[in-house]
C-alpha positions as CSV (number, residue, x, y, z in Angstrom):
1,M,-20.8,17.4,13.5
2,A,-18.0,17.5,11.5
3,R,-15.0,15.7,12.9
4,S,-12.1,18.0,14.6
5,G,-9.4,15.9,14.2
6,P,-7.7,13.9,11.2
7,R,-9.3,10.9,9.3
8,L,-7.4,8.4,8.0
9,I,-8.8,8.3,4.6
10,A,-9.2,4.9,2.7
11,E,-8.1,3.3,-0.2
12,C,-11.9,2.6,-1.6
13,E,-12.6,6.5,-1.5
14,P,-11.8,8.7,-4.9
15,Q,-8.5,9.5,-5.6
16,H,-6.9,11.8,-7.5
17,A,-4.1,10.0,-8.8
18,L,-1.6,6.7,-8.1
19,L,1.7,7.2,-7.1
20,L,4.2,4.8,-8.5
21,A,8.7,5.5,-9.0
22,W,9.6,4.0,-11.9
23,P,12.6,1.4,-11.8
24,F,16.3,2.2,-12.7
25,S,19.3,0.9,-13.4
26,G,21.0,2.0,-9.8
27,S,18.6,-0.3,-7.7
28,D,17.9,-3.8,-6.7
29,W,16.1,-3.8,-10.0
30,H,19.1,-3.5,-12.4
31,P,19.5,-7.5,-13.3
32,V,15.8,-7.6,-14.9
33,L,15.9,-3.5,-15.7
34,A,14.0,-4.5,-19.1
35,A,11.4,-6.9,-17.6
36,I,10.6,-4.8,-14.8
37,Q,10.3,-1.7,-16.7
38,Q,7.6,-3.7,-19.1
39,E,5.6,-4.9,-16.1
40,Y,5.6,-1.4,-14.7
41,A,4.4,0.2,-18.1
42,A,1.8,-2.4,-18.4
43,L,0.7,-1.6,-15.1
44,I,0.8,2.2,-15.6
45,R,-1.6,1.9,-18.6
46,T,-4.0,0.0,-17.0
47,V,-4.7,2.9,-14.1
48,L,-4.3,5.5,-16.6
49,R,-7.4,4.4,-18.2
50,Y,-9.2,5.1,-15.0
51,Q,-7.0,7.9,-13.3
52,A,-4.1,10.2,-13.5
53,V,-0.5,8.6,-12.3
54,Y,2.1,10.5,-10.4
55,L,5.5,8.6,-11.6
56,L,8.4,9.5,-9.9
57,V,11.6,9.5,-12.0
58,Q,15.1,9.9,-11.5
59,P,16.8,13.0,-12.6
60,G,18.2,12.6,-16.5
61,D,16.3,9.2,-17.0
62,S,14.5,9.5,-20.2
63,S,13.1,6.0,-20.0
64,A,9.8,6.3,-18.6
65,A,9.0,9.3,-21.4
66,D,10.5,7.4,-24.0
67,A,8.5,4.5,-22.9
68,F,4.6,6.8,-22.7
69,G,5.4,9.7,-24.8
70,E,2.8,11.9,-24.6
71,V,-0.2,10.4,-22.4
72,D,-3.1,12.6,-20.7
73,G,-2.9,11.8,-16.8
74,L,0.4,10.8,-16.5
75,V,2.7,13.4,-14.6
76,L,6.7,13.0,-14.5
77,I,8.0,14.1,-11.2
78,E,12.3,14.2,-10.9
79,A,13.2,13.1,-7.5
80,R,16.0,10.9,-6.4
81,Y,14.8,7.7,-4.7
82,N,16.4,4.4,-3.5
83,D,14.0,1.5,-4.6
84,T,10.0,1.7,-6.0
85,W,8.4,0.7,-3.4
86,C,6.1,4.1,-2.7
87,R,3.4,2.2,-0.3
88,D,6.1,2.4,2.5
89,F,7.5,5.7,1.8
90,G,4.8,8.0,-0.1
91,P,2.6,10.1,1.8
92,I,-0.2,8.7,4.1
93,M,-3.0,10.7,3.9
94,V,-5.7,12.0,6.0
95,E,-8.5,14.6,6.0
96,Q,-8.5,17.3,8.3
97,S,-11.0,20.1,8.7
98,N,-12.4,19.4,5.3
99,R,-8.9,19.2,4.0
100,L,-6.3,17.3,2.4
101,L,-2.9,16.6,5.0
102,A,-0.2,14.6,4.0
103,L,1.4,12.7,6.9
104,D,5.4,12.4,6.2
105,F,6.6,9.4,8.7
106,L,10.2,8.3,8.7
107,F,11.2,5.0,6.3
108,D,14.1,3.4,7.9
109,G,14.1,1.0,5.0
110,W,12.1,-1.9,6.6
111,G,14.1,-1.9,10.4
112,G,17.6,-0.8,8.7
113,R,17.5,-3.7,5.8
114,Y,18.1,-1.3,3.3
115,R,19.1,2.3,2.3
116,S,16.7,4.4,2.7
117,D,17.7,8.0,3.2
118,L,16.7,9.2,-0.6
119,D,13.2,7.5,-0.4
120,N,13.1,9.0,3.4
121,R,13.4,12.5,1.3
122,I,10.6,11.9,-1.0
123,N,7.4,13.7,0.3
124,S,9.4,16.7,1.4
125,T,10.0,16.6,-2.4
126,L,6.5,15.9,-3.3
127,A,5.8,19.1,-1.0
128,R,7.6,21.4,-3.0
129,H,6.1,20.2,-6.7
130,P,3.1,22.1,-8.2
131,E,1.0,18.7,-8.3
132,F,0.8,19.2,-4.2
133,S,0.4,22.8,-3.8
134,A,-3.0,22.6,-2.2
135,V,-1.9,19.6,0.2
136,S,-0.5,20.5,3.6
137,F,2.4,18.2,4.4
138,Q,3.4,17.6,8.1
139,K,6.6,16.1,9.3
140,R,6.2,13.1,11.6
141,K,8.7,11.2,14.1
142,Q,7.3,7.7,14.1
143,V,8.4,5.3,11.5
144,L,5.5,4.1,9.5
145,E,5.2,2.4,6.3
146,G,2.0,2.5,4.5
147,G,1.9,-1.2,4.0
148,A,1.5,-1.7,7.6
149,I,-1.7,-0.3,8.2
150,D,-5.5,-0.8,6.7
151,G,-8.2,1.9,7.1
152,N,-11.9,1.4,6.3
153,G,-12.4,4.7,6.5
154,R,-15.0,4.3,9.5
155,G,-12.7,4.9,12.2
156,Q,-11.2,0.8,12.3
157,L,-7.6,0.0,11.6
158,L,-6.3,-3.2,10.6
159,V,-2.8,-3.8,11.7
160,N,-0.4,-6.9,12.4
161,R,1.0,-6.5,15.9
162,Y,4.3,-8.9,14.6
163,W,5.2,-6.1,12.2
164,L,4.3,-3.4,15.2
165,R,6.8,-4.9,17.8
166,Q,9.8,-5.3,15.3
167,R,9.4,-1.8,14.0
168,M,8.6,0.4,17.3
169,T,10.7,-0.6,19.8
170,A,11.2,2.1,21.4
171,S,7.6,2.3,23.1
172,S,5.4,-0.2,24.4
173,E,2.9,-2.1,22.2
174,A,0.1,-0.4,23.8
175,D,1.7,3.2,23.5
176,A,2.8,2.3,19.8
177,L,-1.2,1.7,19.3
178,D,-2.4,4.5,20.6
179,S,0.1,6.7,19.2
180,L,-1.4,4.9,15.7
181,R,-4.7,6.0,16.7
182,T,-4.4,9.6,17.7
183,T,-1.9,10.5,14.7
184,L,-4.3,8.8,12.2
185,G,-7.5,9.4,13.6
186,V,-9.2,6.2,14.1
187,D,-11.4,4.8,16.5
188,E,-10.4,1.1,16.8
189,I,-7.3,-0.9,16.1
190,L,-8.1,-4.2,15.1
191,S,-5.0,-6.4,15.3
192,I,-3.9,-9.6,14.6
193,D,-0.4,-11.0,15.7
194,I,0.8,-13.2,12.6
195,P,4.6,-14.2,11.2
196,P,5.5,-12.7,8.0
197,L,5.0,-14.5,5.0
198,D,8.6,-16.7,3.6
199,G,10.4,-13.8,2.0
200,D,8.2,-11.1,3.3
201,E,10.7,-8.4,4.6
202,T,8.6,-6.2,5.8
203,D,7.8,-8.1,9.0
204,G,4.7,-8.8,8.3
205,H,2.6,-6.0,6.7
206,I,-1.1,-6.1,6.6
207,D,-1.5,-5.5,2.9
208,T,0.1,-8.9,2.6
209,L,-2.3,-11.1,4.9
210,A,-5.3,-9.0,5.3
211,R,-7.0,-6.3,3.6
212,W,-10.5,-4.1,3.7
213,A,-12.9,-5.0,1.0
214,R,-15.9,-3.2,2.7
215,P,-16.0,-1.5,6.3
216,D,-17.6,-4.4,7.0
217,C,-15.5,-7.1,5.0
218,I,-12.0,-8.5,5.1
219,A,-10.2,-10.4,2.4
220,Y,-7.4,-12.4,3.4
221,Q,-4.8,-14.6,2.0
222,S,-4.6,-18.2,2.7
223,L,-1.1,-19.5,3.6
224,I,0.1,-22.6,2.6
225,D,1.1,-24.0,6.2
226,N,-2.0,-25.2,7.6
227,N,-1.3,-24.4,11.0
228,K,-0.5,-20.8,10.3
229,N,-3.2,-20.9,8.1
230,N,-5.6,-21.6,10.8
231,N,-4.1,-19.7,13.1
232,L,-4.6,-16.6,10.7
233,K,-8.5,-17.5,10.4
234,E,-9.0,-18.1,14.0
235,Q,-7.5,-14.4,15.1
236,L,-9.3,-12.8,12.4
237,H,-12.8,-14.3,13.7
238,K,-11.9,-13.4,17.1
239,L,-12.4,-9.8,15.9
240,N,-16.1,-10.2,15.7
241,E,-15.7,-10.8,19.2
242,I,-14.9,-6.6,19.9
243,E,-18.2,-4.9,20.8
244,N,-19.6,-3.0,17.9
245,V,-17.9,-5.4,15.4
246,A,-19.5,-7.6,12.9
247,I,-17.1,-8.4,9.8
248,D,-17.5,-11.2,7.4
249,F,-14.6,-12.7,6.0
250,V,-13.4,-14.0,2.6
251,E,-10.6,-16.3,1.7
252,L,-8.4,-15.5,-1.1
253,P,-6.6,-18.8,-2.8
254,C,-3.2,-19.3,-2.1
255,P,-0.6,-19.7,-5.0
256,E,1.2,-22.7,-3.6
257,D,2.7,-23.9,-7.2
258,L,5.3,-20.7,-7.1
259,P,8.5,-21.5,-5.9
260,T,8.9,-21.1,-2.0
261,G,10.4,-17.8,-0.7
262,L,8.1,-15.6,-3.1
263,P,5.8,-13.7,-0.5
264,A,2.8,-13.6,-3.3
265,S,-0.2,-12.4,-2.0
266,Y,-3.5,-11.6,-3.4
267,A,-4.1,-9.5,-0.6
268,N,-1.9,-7.2,-2.5
269,F,-4.6,-5.8,-4.5
270,V,-4.7,-2.2,-5.6
271,L,-8.1,0.2,-5.7
272,I,-8.6,2.9,-7.8
273,N,-11.4,4.9,-9.1
274,H,-13.7,2.3,-10.7
275,A,-11.4,-0.5,-10.9
276,V,-9.4,-3.1,-8.3
277,L,-6.2,-4.3,-9.6
278,V,-5.3,-7.8,-9.0
279,P,-1.9,-9.2,-9.1
280,A,-1.1,-12.2,-11.3
281,Y,1.9,-14.1,-10.6
282,G,2.2,-16.9,-13.2
283,S,0.1,-19.2,-10.7
284,T,-2.7,-21.9,-11.6
285,V,-4.7,-19.8,-9.2
286,D,-4.8,-16.5,-10.5
287,Q,-7.7,-16.2,-12.1
288,Q,-9.7,-18.0,-9.2
289,A,-8.0,-14.9,-7.2
290,L,-9.4,-12.4,-10.2
291,E,-12.9,-13.8,-9.7
292,R,-13.0,-13.9,-6.0
293,I,-12.1,-10.1,-5.8
294,A,-14.1,-9.1,-8.6
295,A,-16.8,-10.5,-6.7
296,L,-16.3,-8.4,-3.3
297,F,-16.3,-5.4,-5.7
298,P,-19.3,-5.8,-8.1
299,D,-19.1,-1.8,-8.6
300,R,-15.5,-1.7,-9.8
301,S,-13.9,-3.3,-12.8
302,A,-11.5,-6.4,-12.1
303,E,-8.3,-6.0,-13.9
304,S,-5.3,-8.6,-13.6
305,V,-2.1,-6.9,-13.2
306,D,1.4,-8.8,-14.1
307,A,3.4,-9.1,-10.9
308,R,5.7,-12.1,-11.9
309,V,8.7,-9.5,-11.6
310,L,7.3,-7.5,-8.4
311,I,7.6,-10.5,-6.4
312,Q,10.9,-11.3,-7.5
313,Q,12.0,-8.4,-5.0
314,G,9.1,-9.7,-2.5
315,G,6.3,-7.0,-3.4
316,G,3.3,-6.6,-5.4
317,P,1.3,-3.7,-7.2
318,H,0.0,-2.4,-3.6
319,C,3.3,-2.1,-2.3
320,A,4.8,-0.5,-5.3
321,S,1.9,2.2,-5.2
322,M,0.5,4.8,-2.9
323,Q,-2.8,6.5,-3.5
324,I,-3.3,10.4,-3.8
325,P,-6.7,11.0,-2.6
326,A,-9.4,13.3,-4.5
327,L,-10.3,15.8,-1.5
328,H,-10.6,19.6,-2.4
329,Q,-7.1,20.9,-1.8
330,S,-4.9,23.7,0.3
331,T,2.2,24.3,3.1
332,Y,5.3,22.1,4.7
333,S,5.2,22.2,8.5
334,K,7.8,20.6,10.5
C-alpha cells in the first residue's frame, strides 16, 4: 500500500543535483576568499563527475562563471544570500503521493547568532526558478536546519536532543519530537543528548556527531575527550534497546592533531550518486578516515575533498551542501 503522508528522502537515495552557494566577498569568507573559492571549485568539480550541481551565486558576481566557464551539469542560480551553509537553509525534501515536496522551514541563523534574512528566503527563490518548476514547495512555521536531522529512508530519524532544546524553546521536547515525526513522515526518532563539539555554533548538529551509513548502521565521530566519547558511544549503543532496532556502529577516527576549537568531523561526509565525499582537514588521520568510510560504502567511490578552509568557519562539506533528490518532478504553497 502506498504511503499517504510524507516520507523523508534519505541522502543515500538517487539525486538529481547537489545544491551549494558560492563564497563571496560580502560574507565571512572575505579574509580567505581566494582560498575558499578554490576549495569550493575543487569540491564542485568532484561532484560534477557524478551528477549535476546547482550553484547559488550573488547577482553581478561573475567569479564562479569565470572559474568554471561552460561546464556540463553546472547550473548557476542568481540569488542573494548571507552565507554559504546550504545544509541549514536549503529545502528539506520529502516524498508525498509519489511526488517531490520541498519543505521550507524557518532558518534563524542558528538561534540568532548570525544574520539570516536572505538565507531564509532562498527556498522562495528556488521555487520560482525553472529548474524547480516541477517541485512543490511548502512553507513551514517551525525552525529546522538540515544538519540537525539524518534519516535512513526506512522511517527512522536520528537527532540530537541537546540541539532540539536550544532551538525549539517554544515547545516541550516531546512536542518538538512529535512535530518532527509528523512533518517529516518518520515512524521512529532515535535520539542522543550530546553537547556540541568545541567550535560548533550549531548547538550540536547530528551531522557532526553521527550519521546513517546504511539503514542498519551508524558511523559516529570519536571525540578527543574520553568521557565525552564514552558518553556518545554509550548513548548510541543504547539505541539497540529500542524495540525493532538493531544497529551496527562504526567509530570514525579523531583528528586530535588539529588546533583546538575546530569542530572537524568525518561524520560530515556527503553522499552523492555513486560516490561518498570524505572531508580532509590536514590531519594525520585523514587517510584512515577515508579508508574507514570507503569500507562502509563498497558500492560507491570514496573521494577525499579538501575542507581545511571550510573548517575555519566551523563546517565541512556536508554543512555546505544540500541534496536535491531525483524523484520524478510537479507550486509554492504558504
